[in-house]
C-alpha positions in Angstrom: 146.8 45.7 73.9 144.3 44.7 76.4 140.8 43.7 75.5 138.1 45.1 77.3 135.2 42.8 79.7 133.0 43.6 77.3 134.6 41.8 74.0 136.0 39.0 76.4 132.2 38.2 77.5 131.6 38.3 73.4 134.0 35.9 73.1 133.2 33.8 75.4 129.6 33.7 74.9 130.3 33.4 71.0 133.0 30.5 71.8 130.6 28.3 73.3 127.7 28.8 70.7 129.9 27.1 68.6 130.9 24.8 70.5 127.2 23.9 71.4 127.0 23.7 67.6 130.0 22.0 66.6 129.0 19.0 69.3 125.0 19.1 68.0 126.1 18.2 64.7 128.6 16.2 65.7 125.5 13.6 67.6 123.1 14.4 64.2 125.7 12.7 61.9 123.7 9.1 60.6 122.3 9.5 63.5 119.3 7.3 61.7 119.2 5.3 58.6 116.5 3.6 57.2 112.9 3.8 56.0 110.9 3.0 59.0 111.7 6.6 61.2 109.2 8.8 62.6 109.6 11.3 64.4 112.9 12.3 65.3 114.7 14.9 67.6 117.9 13.8 68.5 120.0 16.0 70.9 123.1 16.3 73.3 121.6 16.2 76.2 117.7 14.5 75.2 115.6 13.3 73.1 113.0 11.4 70.8 111.6 9.1 68.6 108.8 7.3 66.8 107.7 4.8 64.7 106.9 5.7 61.4 102.5 6.9 61.6 102.8 7.1 65.8 100.1 6.7 66.8 98.8 5.1 63.8 99.9 1.6 62.4 103.4 1.7 61.4 103.4 -0.2 57.5 105.0 -3.2 56.5 108.5 -4.0 56.0 110.6 -0.8 57.4 113.6 -0.5 58.8 115.0 2.2 60.9 118.4 2.5 63.4 118.4 5.6 65.7 122.3 6.4 66.7 121.6 7.8 70.1 124.9 9.3 72.2 125.3 12.1 75.0 128.3 12.9 76.4 131.4 11.0 77.9 131.4 10.5 81.1 127.6 10.2 81.6 125.1 7.5 81.2 121.5 7.1 79.4 118.7 6.9 81.1 115.9 5.6 77.9 112.2 5.6 78.7 109.4 4.3 77.3 106.2 6.5 76.7 104.2 4.4 74.8 105.1 0.5 73.1 102.2 -1.3 71.5 103.8 -4.1 68.6 102.0 -6.9 67.3 102.8 -9.9 69.0 103.9 -12.7 67.8 106.4 -15.9 67.6 110.3 -14.8 68.0 108.3 -11.0 67.2 108.2 -11.6 63.4 105.6 -9.0 62.5 107.4 -6.2 64.3 110.2 -5.7 66.8 112.8 -3.7 68.7 116.3 -4.0 69.7 119.2 -1.8 71.8 122.8 -2.5 71.8 125.7 -0.7 72.9 128.4 1.1 70.6 130.0 -2.8 70.7 127.1 -4.1 69.3 126.7 -6.2 72.4 122.5 -6.7 73.1 121.4 -5.1 76.3 117.3 -5.7 74.9 115.6 -7.4 73.4 114.2 -7.7 70.6 111.1 -7.2 72.1 107.1 -7.2 71.3 103.8 -6.8 72.4 103.3 -4.6 75.9 105.8 -3.5 78.1 104.3 -3.0 81.4 104.9 0.1 84.1 108.0 -1.5 85.2 110.0 -2.5 82.0 109.4 0.9 80.6 111.9 2.5 82.4 116.0 1.2 81.1 119.2 2.4 82.2 122.5 1.8 80.4 125.8 2.1 81.4 127.1 3.6 78.1 127.3 6.9 76.4 126.0 5.3 73.6 123.2 3.0 72.2 121.9 2.0 69.4 118.0 1.2 68.6 116.6 -0.9 65.8 112.7 -1.4 64.7 112.3 -4.1 62.5 108.5 -4.2 61.1 107.3 -7.6 59.2 103.7 -8.6 58.7 100.9 -6.9 60.8 97.4 -6.4 60.8 97.9 -4.1 64.3 100.1 -2.0 66.8 100.3 1.8 67.5 104.5 1.6 67.0 106.1 3.3 70.2 107.2 6.3 71.9 110.7 7.1 73.4 112.8 9.3 75.3 116.2 9.6 76.5 118.0 12.1 79.0 120.8 11.6 80.8 121.2 10.2 84.2 121.3 13.2 85.9 117.7 13.3 85.5 116.1 10.6 86.6 112.9 12.6 86.6 112.6 11.9 82.8 108.8 12.3 81.9 107.5 11.4 78.2 105.9 13.6 75.8 102.2 12.2 76.2 102.2 12.8 80.2 99.5 15.1 81.5 98.8 17.3 84.5 96.4 14.9 85.7 99.0 12.3 85.8 100.1 14.6 89.0 98.7 14.7 92.4 100.9 17.0 93.4 100.5 20.9 93.8 104.3 21.3 92.7 105.8 19.6 90.1 109.3 19.3 89.0 110.2 17.6 85.8 112.6 16.7 83.3 111.1 17.6 79.9 112.9 15.6 76.5 113.7 17.3 73.5 111.0 16.8 70.8 107.4 17.1 72.6 106.2 20.0 70.4 105.3 17.8 67.6 104.3 14.3 68.8 100.8 14.5 69.0 98.8 15.8 71.9 96.5 19.1 73.0 96.5 22.0 75.1 94.2 24.5 76.9 95.2 28.4 77.5 98.0 30.3 77.6 101.7 31.5 79.8 99.3 33.8 81.5 96.8 32.9 83.4 97.6 29.0 82.6 96.7 25.9 81.1 93.9 23.5 81.6 95.1 20.8 83.6 94.2 18.2 80.8 97.2 19.5 78.7 100.1 17.6 77.7 102.5 19.5 80.4 105.9 19.4 78.1 103.8 20.9 74.9 102.4 23.7 77.0 105.8 24.1 78.5 107.1 24.9 74.8 103.9 27.3 74.2 105.0 29.2 77.5 108.5 29.7 76.4 109.6 27.4 79.5 111.6 25.2 77.1 113.5 25.1 73.9 111.7 21.8 72.5 115.2 21.2 70.4 116.7 20.7 73.6 114.4 19.9 75.9 115.0 20.6 79.7 114.1 20.6 83.7 110.0 22.2 84.4 108.4 23.7 87.3 105.1 24.1 87.3 102.3 24.4 90.1 98.7 23.0 90.0 96.2 25.8 91.0 92.4 26.4 91.1 90.7 26.3 87.3 89.4 28.9 85.9 85.8 28.9 83.6 87.6 29.9 80.4 91.1 29.1 78.7 91.4 31.0 75.7 93.0 30.3 72.4 96.3 31.4 71.8 99.5 31.4 69.2 103.0 31.2 71.1 106.5 29.0 70.3 104.3 27.2 67.2 102.4 26.3 68.9 98.7 26.6 68.5 96.4 26.3 72.1 92.9 25.4 72.0 90.2 27.2 73.9 89.1 25.3 77.0 86.2 25.2 78.9 86.3 25.1 83.4 88.4 22.9 85.1 89.2 21.9 88.8 92.1 22.6 88.1 95.0 24.4 86.1 98.9 24.8 85.4 101.0 27.5 86.1 104.1 27.5 84.6 107.7 29.5 86.6 109.5 31.5 84.5 112.1 34.0 84.7 112.9 37.1 83.2 110.1 37.6 81.2 109.5 41.9 81.9 109.0 44.4 79.5 111.8 46.1 78.6 111.4 49.5 77.7 112.0 51.1 74.0 113.2 54.1 74.0 114.2 54.9 69.8 112.1 53.3 67.1 113.7 53.3 63.5 112.3 52.0 60.3 112.1 52.1 56.8 108.9 53.4 56.0 106.1 54.8 57.2 102.6 54.3 55.7 100.6 58.0 55.3 96.7 56.6 55.8 94.6 59.9 54.3 92.0 58.8 56.8 88.4 59.5 55.8 88.5 63.0 57.5 90.5 64.1 55.2 93.4 64.7 57.8 96.5 62.4 57.2 97.6 60.2 59.7 101.2 58.5 60.3 101.4 55.4 61.1 104.0 54.9 63.6 104.8 54.3 67.5 103.1 57.0 69.6 100.6 58.5 66.8 97.3 57.8 66.9 94.2 58.2 64.9 91.1 60.0 64.7 89.5 58.5 67.6 92.9 58.4 69.9 93.5 54.9 69.4 97.6 54.1 69.5 98.8 53.7 66.6 101.3 50.7 65.8 104.3 50.5 63.2 103.4 50.0 59.1 105.2 50.4 56.1 104.3 51.6 52.7 102.3 49.2 50.2 105.6 49.2 47.9 108.2 48.6 50.2 109.2 45.4 49.4 112.0 44.6 52.7 110.8 46.7 55.5 112.9 46.3 59.1 111.8 48.4 62.5 114.0 49.0 65.1 114.3 49.2 68.1 117.0 50.4 70.4 116.6 49.6 74.4 117.0 51.6 77.2 120.6 49.2 78.4 121.7 46.3 77.3 119.4 43.8 78.3 119.1 39.9 78.2 116.7 39.6 75.6 113.9 36.5 75.9 111.1 36.9 73.9 109.5 39.2 71.3 106.1 39.5 71.4 104.0 40.7 67.6 101.0 42.7 67.5 99.1 42.7 63.9 96.0 44.5 63.1 92.9 43.1 61.6 93.5 43.9 58.0 97.4 43.6 57.8 99.6 42.3 60.0 103.5 39.9 59.5 102.8 36.5 58.8 106.6 35.6 59.7 110.1 37.8 60.1 113.8 37.2 60.9 115.5 38.9 63.5 118.3 40.6 64.1 120.4 42.0 67.2 123.9 44.2 68.3 125.1 46.1 70.6 126.5 48.7 69.6 124.4 49.3 66.1 127.6 48.5 64.4 127.8 45.0 63.8 124.4 42.4 63.3 123.6 39.3 63.5 121.0 36.8 62.8 119.1 34.8 65.8 119.8 31.1 65.0 118.9 28.2 66.9 120.9 26.4 69.6 121.1 23.3 66.8 121.1 25.8 63.9 123.3 27.4 61.2 120.7 28.7 59.8 118.3 31.8 60.6 115.7 31.4 62.6 112.4 32.0 60.8 109.6 33.1 63.7 106.0 32.8 63.6 103.7 35.9 63.8 100.1 34.9 62.6 98.1 31.7 62.6 94.6 30.7 62.3 93.6 34.7 62.9 95.8 35.2 65.8 97.8 38.1 66.0 99.4 38.5 68.7 102.4 35.8 69.1 105.1 35.0 71.3 108.2 34.0 70.3 111.3 33.2 72.6 113.9 32.7 72.0 116.5 29.9 73.2 119.1 30.6 74.2 118.6 34.2 75.0 120.7 37.2 73.7 122.3 39.9 75.3 121.4 43.4 72.7 121.0 46.7 73.0 119.9 46.5 69.5 117.3 44.9 67.4 115.9 44.7 63.9 112.4 42.9 63.2 112.9 41.4 59.6 110.1 41.2 58.2 109.7 38.0 55.3 105.9 37.9 54.6 102.7 39.8 55.1 99.4 40.2 54.6 98.5 43.5 52.8 101.5 45.3 54.3 104.3 44.5 56.8 102.6 46.2 59.8 103.3 45.0 63.6 103.3 46.4 67.5 106.7 45.0 68.9 107.5 44.3 72.5 110.9 42.8 74.0 110.6 41.0 77.4 113.5 40.4 79.0 115.8 41.8 82.0 118.6 44.5 82.2 121.9 43.1 82.7 123.4 43.5 86.4 125.6 47.1 87.3 128.7 45.2 87.5 128.7 43.7 84.1 127.8 46.4 81.6 130.0 49.4 83.7 133.3 49.3 81.8 131.3 48.8 78.7 131.8 52.9 77.6 129.2 54.7 76.7 127.2 53.3 73.8 126.7 55.1 69.9 123.1 56.4 69.1 124.0 58.1 66.3 121.9 56.7 62.8 123.8 54.0 60.4 122.7 53.3 57.3 121.7 49.1 57.4 122.8 46.8 54.9 122.0 45.7 52.8 118.6 48.0 53.4 118.5 51.9 53.2 116.2 53.9 53.4 115.4 58.1 53.7 113.1 57.5 57.0 113.6 60.3 59.6 114.6 58.5 62.9 111.8 58.3 65.5 112.6 58.9 68.9 110.2 58.0 71.6 111.3 58.6 75.3 109.5 56.4 78.4 107.6 58.3 80.6 108.7 55.6 82.9 110.5 57.2 86.3 112.7 55.6 88.6 111.3 54.3 91.6 110.5 55.9 94.9 113.6 54.9 97.6 110.5 53.2 99.5 113.1 50.9 101.7 115.0 53.8 102.8 111.5 56.0 104.1 110.3 52.5 106.1 113.7 51.8 107.3 114.3 55.6 108.6 110.4 55.0 110.6 111.6 51.5 111.8 115.1 53.7 113.1 112.8 56.4 115.3 110.4 53.5 116.7 113.1 52.0 117.8 115.2 54.9 119.4 111.5 55.8 120.6 111.2 52.1 122.3 114.8 52.1 123.9 113.5 55.8 125.4 111.1 54.8 127.6 112.3 51.5 128.7 115.3 53.4 130.2 112.8 56.0 131.2 111.1 52.9 133.1 114.2 51.6 134.0 115.1 54.4 135.6 112.4 55.1 137.5 111.7 51.5 138.5 115.4 51.5 140.0 114.5 54.8 142.2 111.6 53.6 143.7 113.8 50.8 144.5 116.6 52.6 146.1 114.2 54.7 148.3 112.6 51.7 149.2 116.1 50.4 150.6 116.9 53.5 151.9 113.9 53.4 154.7 115.9 50.4 155.8 119.3 51.6 155.7 120.7 53.9 158.3 123.9 55.5 155.9 121.6 56.4 152.8 122.3 59.1 151.1 119.6 61.5 150.3 117.7 60.5 152.7 116.6 62.3 156.1 115.3 60.1 158.3 117.4 58.5 160.8 116.8 55.2 162.6 118.0 54.6 166.4 120.5 51.9 166.5 119.2 48.7 168.1 120.3 45.6 168.9 119.0 42.4 170.7 120.0 42.8 173.4 118.7 46.2 173.9 115.4 45.0 173.1 115.0 42.9 175.7 111.7 42.9 178.0 111.7 44.1 182.1 109.0 43.1 183.9 106.2 45.8 185.4 107.9 45.6 189.0 111.5 45.2 190.3 112.6 43.6 193.7 115.4 46.2 195.2 117.6 43.3 195.3 117.1 42.3 191.9 120.9 42.9 190.1 121.3 46.1 187.5 122.1 45.4 184.4 125.5 45.7 183.7 125.9 48.2 181.0 122.8 49.6 181.7 120.2 49.4 179.1 118.8 52.1 176.8 115.3 51.5 177.5 113.8 54.7 179.7 111.3 54.5 182.0 108.4 56.8 181.9 108.1 58.9 184.7 105.1 58.8 187.9 102.0 60.3 188.1 100.6 62.0 190.0 97.1 62.2 191.3 96.8 66.1 190.0 97.6 64.2 186.0 100.7 65.8 185.7 104.4 64.0 185.3 107.3 64.4 187.9 110.1 65.4 186.2 112.6 62.4 185.7 115.9 62.2 184.4 115.3 59.8 181.7 113.2 62.3 180.1 114.9 66.1 180.5 112.7 68.8 179.3 112.8 69.8 175.6 114.6 73.3 176.7 117.9 71.2 177.8 118.6 70.6 173.3 117.1 67.1 173.2 113.8 66.7 170.0 111.4 65.0 169.7 112.3 61.7 169.0 111.3 59.8 165.6 110.0 56.5 166.7 107.1 55.6 169.6 109.3 53.7 170.8 112.7 54.9 172.0 113.9 58.1 173.1 115.7 60.5 170.9 119.6 61.1 171.8 122.4 63.6 170.6 125.5 62.0 169.8 123.7 58.6 168.6 124.7 57.9 172.1 122.8 56.5 174.6 123.3 59.8 177.0 122.1 60.0 181.1 121.3 63.0 182.7 124.4 64.7 185.1 125.4 62.6 188.4 124.1 63.8 191.6 127.2 65.7 193.6 129.3 63.6 196.0 128.2 65.9 198.9 125.4 63.9 200.9 122.0 64.7 200.2 119.0 63.7 201.7 116.5 60.8 200.5 113.3 61.7 198.8 111.0 59.3 199.0 108.8 58.3 196.6 105.8 60.4 195.5 105.6 62.5 199.0 107.7 65.6 198.0 105.0 68.4 198.9 104.5 70.7 195.4 104.3 73.8 197.3 105.1 75.1 201.2 101.5 76.5 201.3 99.7 73.2 200.6 99.2 70.7 203.8 101.3 67.8 203.6 101.3 64.5 201.7 99.7 61.5 203.8 102.4 59.9 203.2 104.7 62.4 204.8 101.5 62.2 208.1 101.8 58.6 207.7 105.6 58.7 208.2 104.8 61.0 211.5 102.7 59.1 212.9 105.2 56.1 212.3 107.9 57.6 213.9 105.5 59.3 217.0 104.2 55.5 217.4 108.4 54.4 217.7 109.6 56.9 220.2 111.1 59.2 217.7 111.0 62.9 218.7 109.3 65.3 216.8 109.8 68.9 216.5 106.7 70.7 215.2 107.5 72.8 212.6 110.7 71.2 211.5 110.9 68.3 209.0 112.9 65.6 209.9 114.5 62.4 207.9 116.0 59.7 209.4 119.0 59.7 208.1 120.2 55.5 208.5 123.7 54.0 208.0 124.5 54.0 204.5 123.2 50.4 203.9 124.4 48.8 200.4 122.5 45.8 199.1 123.5 44.1 196.4 121.8 45.2 193.3 124.0 48.5 194.0 120.8 50.6 195.7 121.2 52.5 199.0 118.2 52.4 200.8 117.1 53.5 205.1 117.1 50.9 207.6 113.8 49.9 209.4 113.2 51.6 212.6 114.0 50.3 215.5 116.6 48.7 214.0 120.6 49.0 215.2 122.4 51.8 214.5 119.8 54.3 214.3 120.8 57.5 214.7 120.1 59.3 217.5 117.3 62.2 217.8 119.2 65.1 218.4 121.1 64.7 215.3 118.9 66.9 213.1 119.2 67.3 209.4 118.4 70.9 208.0 115.1 71.0 205.6 115.8 69.9 201.8 115.2 72.1 199.8 112.6 73.0 196.9 112.1 69.8 195.0 111.8 71.8 191.6 115.3 72.3 191.3 116.2 68.7 193.0 114.0 67.3 190.3 117.3 67.5 187.3 119.3 65.3 189.4 116.9 62.6 190.9 117.4 59.0 189.5 114.0 57.4 189.6 114.4 53.3 189.3 113.3 51.9 186.2 110.1 49.8 187.0 
C-alpha cells in the first residue's frame, strides 16, 4: 500500500511540530528557580529574562537561577539591554554571575553599571546558568538580558527604538519575550509605526514574528505621517501618536486576503427590524439601508461557531475579526481541517494546549491575530469563547494559496456538510460564491505586441540594408566594365595609351610602335568644313557616336584602322591643295608650286596638272616624302603622270599624319 504525497507531507508537518514542542519542553524543565525571577521567556533559539519588578527596584534578599540552553554545536550570545545594580563592596547589595554547565564562572560577580562594550558577551558553550542575588540595597533598576545563538550577531534588546538606527533599511534579530517588556508603540501594520516605538514589540504587533520564538526583522524607515492610529493586534495594544519625521514599515510575506466560498454557522439571528421586515444577520445579507451585515448568533446559542470554506487549500497566516458596536466576540479558539473530516485545534508553537485568541480590547473591535506557525487548510472553524450580548463577527482570512505542484495530486476535496462534534445544528449551509474573475492575460498581450514590433523593425532594417547595398552596387558598376545590369561600357585604357604628344611633329620623328590609339582631328578648310580622314570615318560605315569625349568609339572593343592603300603606285597629294571642284580656280598653294617649278626650268603643260614623282626616299621615321627640286635623281620632264582622280574617293584611303 503506497502513501499519497499529501499524507506524507501531513506526517512530516506533524512530526516536525512534535519535535519542536519536545525540544522546547526539554529546555523549559527547571529553567528557572528562586523567588527573585522576573519576566522570563526562554525559547529554543532566543529568549529574554529580567530581574523581579523590572524596571522598578528589585526586592531585598531574593535569588533566581536561569538555566539557558541552545542546540548542541552552537554557542550562546548574551546581550544586556539594561544593567543597573547598586554598587557596593564585593557586590554585597546585589550581583549577577554567569557560569557554564560545569560550574566554571565565565562572568561575575558583577554589579554597578555596564558600558556598551561590556554588554555583549559571547560564551563558547551551548549552556550557561545565570544567577542573580540581591541583598540589602536602596536603589537599582535591576537588569534585562536577551540571548540567542552565535548565528545571530545582530541580536538587539527589547528596549531598542526605531530612532536608535540611522540607516533607512534595518535588518536585526529580535529575541523572544519582548511583548510584555515595558515600552510603547504608536500606529499599526498599515500604514506603519512611529519611529519612537520600540522595534521588537512593534514587530510582534504587526505579526512579523512570534513573541514566543523571536526572529529576524526587516524594516524600512520612510517619511512620517500626520497621525498614527491606535489598534489592537496579537495581544498588543498600540497608541495614537502625533506627527513624526519617520515611520517604521515592516516587510511581511503571504499576507493576502483569501477568498471564502462557503459559510456554515450554528445559528443565525433574525432581527425583526424597525420597519417590520425581518433581517437575517449572515454574510452576504444587507440591512434596510443597504449596509452589508455579518454573522450574528441567537442569544440562546451557548456554543456558537462559524465555519468557512476557502476556494482551495492555502497557507493561512492570520485571522481578522470584526465586531459591531452593540455585540462582538471577545475571545475565540480556532480549528482547521484539510478535508472537513479531521479537525485540529490550533496550538501555539511552545504549547500543547489550544490557543486562545483575543478579539477585543478597550473598544477595539477590529483585531488581527497572526498564526505562528501558519497552517495549511481549506476549512476553518471559529469557535467564540466569550462575547458581548451575542456572538457576532465578520471574518477575513489572510495567507496565500499553495503552489499548484504541491496540491495537484491531492484529489477532489469533499464539500458535503458533515456534523461537527461536539456541536450539532439544524441551520442551513449558506453558500457565497466569490465574484472574483481570473486576471486577464496581460503578459501574453504584451508579448504579442512586442513580437509584432520586433518583426516590423527587422523588416524595415532589411529594406534599408538592401537599398543601401543596391546603391553601393550601382556606384561600383559605374566604374566596373564587367558589371551586369549596367549598360554603359568604358573604353579600355592603360597608362601607355594616355601618353600626350606635342602639337607639332617633325617628319624626322619616329613613329610609336605599336601605334597608339589617339586620333587626330581632321584639318579644317577655310570654308569651315572638315576634310575626310581615315581616323574618323563617317557614321554610315558602321561606327557609333562615342560615349566619352576623349576617344572615338571602335567596334569590337579593339582599335581598328581604315583600309590600307592598295599596293599599286599612287600619287602624293599635297596637304590642303586638293581642289574641291574642277570648275573652281586652283588653290593658292598649287599656283605657288607651279611658279616654283617654272623657276627651276621644269616644263609645264598648260591645262594638264602635273606632279613630281620623286624616287621613293624612305626617312628613318617610316614616311615617304618627295625629293627636293633640283636635287639629283629628279625625274625628267618627259615623264608625265596622269591627272589624279577626284578627291572624294581618295579621301577614304588617305592617311593623315598625327599632329
